[in-house]
Every structure is written in C-alpha cells, then in structure tokens.
N, C-alpha and C positions, 0 to 999 in steps of 0.2 A: 504494500500500500504506500503511495507517495505521501509526502508531507501535505500536499493539497487535499488529497482524499481524507487523510486523518483529521485535518483541520475542518474540512467541510462537514464531516460526520459530527464533530463536536459542536460546531456552530448550528447545524440544523436541529439540534435538540431544542434550541431556543427559537428558531425561526420557522419551524414547521407550521403548516396550517394557515387557514384564511382568518384574517383579523380586520376589524374596522372599528377600533375603540375610539370613542369621541375624545378621550384624553390624549390620544396619540396623534401628533401633528402629521404623521406619515399618511394618514387616511387608509384607504383600502389597500391591504397588503396580503400577499400570499407567499409563503416560504421566505418571509423577510424582505420580499421585493415589492416596493410600492407600485401603485398603478402608474405613476409618473415615470419611474425608472424603467418599467416594462415598456411603456410607449417609446421612450428614448431608444431603448435597445431595438425594438421592432423597426422604428424609423431608420436607425443606423444600418439595419440589415435590408432595408427596402421592402419590408413586409407590411401587410395591412395591420392597422391597429385593432386590438381586441382586449377584452377584459383580462386582468391579471388572474382572474378566477380560472382561466383556461391555460395557464402557463404549464409547460411540460417539464419533465425532469431534465431533459437535455438542455432546455433553455435556462433552467435554474442553474445548472452546473456551468454553462457557458457564461452567464452573467456573473456568477460568483468568481469564476476564474479570471475573466478578462477585465472586469470593472472593480474588483476588490482585491483579489489575491495578487495579480501581476503588479499593480501599482505600488503595493506596500511591502512586497517580500523579496524583491530582487537583491541578491547578495546576502540575504539573511537566512539563518538556519533555525531549525527546531530548538527551542519552543518559541523564539521571538517571532518567527514568521506566522505561527498559528495565532498568537495573541494579537499581533497587528491586524491580521485578517479579520478576527472576530470583532475588533474595535471598528475596523473599516465598515464591516457589514452593519453593525449596530449604530454607529455614529458618523460614518463618512470617512473617506480616504484622507481628507485634510485633517480631520481630528486625530486619526491614527498617527499620521506623521508628526503632528504637533505633540502628541503624547510621547512619542519616541524622543523628540528633542528635549522635552522636559525630563524624561528618564535619563538621558545621557548626561544631564547636569549632576546626577547623583551617583553615577556608575563610572569609575575611572576607566580609561582606555585599556589599562593593564589588568583589569579585574579578571580573576580566574573564572572560566566558564562564562564569559561576558554575555553571550546571547541569552543564557538563562537569567543572569543578573539583570539585564535590560528588560527581559520579559516580565520579571517580577516587579521591577520598578514601574513599568508601564501599567501593570495591574494597580499599583498604589496610586498613580496619577489618575487612572480611570475611576477608582473608588471615590476619590475626592471630587472628580468631575461630576459624577452622578449626584453626590450630596449637594454640590453647588447648583445643579439644575433644579433640585427640589427647593432650595432656598429662593431661587428666582421665580420658579413656577410651582407653587405649592400643590396645584392639581396633579402634578407629576408624581407626587408622593405615593400614589397607588402602584407605581412601577418600581419603587426603590428596593423593596425586598427581593424582587426578581433580579434586578440589576446587580445587587450586591452578591446574590447567590451565583450569578453568572461570573462575576469577577473572581469569586472564591473557587469556582470550578475551573477557571482559567489558570489560577495559581496551582491547582492540583495537576492540571495538564502539563505544567512546567516540570513536574517531577517524573514525567513519563519519557 
C-alpha cells in the first residue's frame, strides 16, 4: 500500500458520506468534497456539471490525489505527508502549508526523525487552530470534539 493509499484510508474515516450541516460553511459535501470543489474538478476535466451526490470512487480518489495530496506532500515522507494531506482535505492546501511553516519554527532542522517531529508539531498547531475557530465562530463548537479526536488520531498515525 502506498503512502497515499494509507493516508486516504485514514482520512476517509472522517470524510465519508453525504453531509449538508447548516453549521458547516462547506455546504453540500460528499466524501469530504464540497459541491463547489466537485464542479471545479468537473469543469477542469471538461465534463458536465452534476451533483456531488453522484461522485464516484474514482473521482474521489483523483480529486484527493491531485488537489490535496500532490500539492502538500512533494519531498515529504510518512507521517508528515499523511498529516499534511489530512489538514489539506479538512482545511485547505494553504492552511496545511501555513501549519507546516508554523511547525518548522518549533522543530530544529537537525531534529532526529524530523518528518515525525514536524508531523506532531503540525498536529499541535492544528489543535490550536480549531480552538481559535471556535473562539471566532462559537456555532462551530458543535464540531470541536470531532476535530480534536481527528487531531489525536493523526498523532496516533504518526506512530505507525
């Protein structure tokens, strides 16, 4: 199993199924892919627009690999690539790269097992990021327990 396949399997635990929670600014989502993201993907492929409710497994995999995995994982190995991928899926590629920059400020370049140390530091930044979201948008508190569980499970993934 490739790193991408391992990371995708771990991320889909949180991103599976159809959702349209009014407290979630993403709106209609299936397998963690918003309707808007799906339409962008279809447009880029020259395909007719359709509901994200009809997304296929092949499309899910392609979207995750090309739009989330590839932009954040180049030159990075397990577990950092998996953690950055999960952040990118959940919060965007830009946020994942920002969190990595924050983590680099706390992990010396010569740290032993640097990829793991950076991955765990990204988890710390991510945990605070979620708490800050709830401070700014109290209605998001409904998601905090799940977000923090996801961060803790990413920490556990760093041990594999």
